[in-house]
N, C-alpha and C positions, 0 to 999 in steps of 0.2 A: 331639512336644514339637518336634523338628526342623523338620517342615511348619509351623506353626506360627513357627514362627525367623523361616524364609524366605522366607512370605507376610508377615509381619513386614518385613521386611528389603526385601523387593521394593518391597510401599507404599511406604518411606518413602525408595527411592533413587529411584522413579517419580514423590516428589515434589516433592525434593529435586533432580533434575534438570531441572525445568521450571521453577522457582524461581528455583535459579541453573545456567541451563546451559554457564557457566564462561565460555571465550574467544571462544564463537561460535554463535549462536542470538538467537533473543528470548524474555528470562523473562518469565515469567509474573506476575500477583500472587500475594499468598500466600494468598488464599483463589481461588485459578483450580478447583477443584474442586466448588464451591459456585454457578459459575455457569449460567446455562444455555448459554452458543453455546460454553462447552465440550463437553457431552455435544453438542450437538446439531448445531454449527456459527452461524453467523452467517447472518441470512434477508439475501438482498441489498436489501432494502427498511433495515435499517439501519444503511447504511453509508448514507456523504455521497454526493452526486450533483454531480459537476463543483467550482465553489468552495465554500470553504464557506459565505459569506458565502450563496451562492444557497440554502441550502438547503431554506425552507421556501416559498421559491419554485419550488422543484424539483419538489417536495409536492406542491404546488401544480395544479402543469404536472402532473403525470401521470394526477391523479382527473383534472383537466381534459379532457386528450384523449386520457385512456386508453391514452399509451405504456407497452411493460415498461421494463424496469429500464433498459436497453442502451439504448436510442432515448432514453431519459429523459438520462443521464446526458452523449448526446452532444450533445442540444442546450443543457443547459444549460452544461457544457466553453463547446461553440461560439458564446454567449453570452455567457461572462464573462471571459474574454481577449478584447483589446482588445492589438492591433497593428499597426504601422504596412504595408499591403497590400505599399509597395512593397519590402520588403528579407525579405518571409515570404508561401512560397504558400499558397493557401485553403487549412481542412483541409477533406479529399473529404468530403461528405455525402451519399452514399450509403455509405461502408463502416461498419459498426460498430466502435464503439471499444471496444478491448483494452484495452490500457493507456492510463491516464491519471496523470501525475507531473505534480503541484502543489506550488514552492516547497521543491524537496527540499534540504536541509541537510545535513552529514556533515561534524562536527570531531570531531577524535579527540583524545584529553585528552592524548597526552602530546605534548608540544611548541603544542598549541591549533596542532595542522595542521589545517585546511580543506581536506576535499577534494570537497569537492561542493558549489558553492556557489548554492543556490536554482536548482536545472533544474526547468524547466515543460516536458512533452512529453505527446500522445497520440501513442499506437499506433493502428495500425486493424488486421486483421483482412484477410489477400490483398496485404498491402504487407510488400516486406523492408526490416528495416532495420539500418543497421549502425552503429557508435559509434566515428568515429574520434576518434585525437590526439594528442598527445605524451605523453609520460610524465612520472606524475601526473594528468593531467588527470581526473583524478575514472572513467573508466573502469567498471573490476572495482569499484569502488566504487559503483559505482550498480548494475550487477550484482549486489551479493551484498545490498544495501537489498531489489532487485527479489525474490531470492531468500528473504530472513530468515533472510541470514547474519548481518549486524549493522543493530542498529536506524537508521535517524535522528533527527539531532539534532533536523530541524525540518520541517516541511513531513510530504507524506503521498504515497501510490499507490496507484491504486484499478485492481483486474487484477480485470475480466471482474464489475464490483458490490460486489468483496470486496476491504477496508479490508487491506495488507498489514499491519497492529501488530495486528488479530486474530488 
């Protein structure tokens, strides 16, 4: 009887910790044990590539040109962003895209404090990246979002083809 209680309480704690993780962590939906992605992970083809508005164009290009997911993500992001080249250096075309952050926003509910405001950034393999800025610039908050400690208020980030929210 005690063994049965231990198993039941362990399952209950596991479920509650996933649905209500407390102060840190991303909460899962109440039905998460019934999803295929929880048990088997998300396939890279299920996540977004580049900008959300270009999703279907990206899928079509992947099939047309036979690109891998990483190559397709890189191609979509590079064509979807328009910046004045006078102020920004071009993205490297020979390096695989590792992390893609698009319009990331984090607003803390206590005091409606905006910690990160529409951050868009590509990080490539074999490059060193550092976050510099004054206190309160959002460096730690951005890293906390990327590691899954806090959920973003809006926007998304893709790390090697996997959305950080899943």
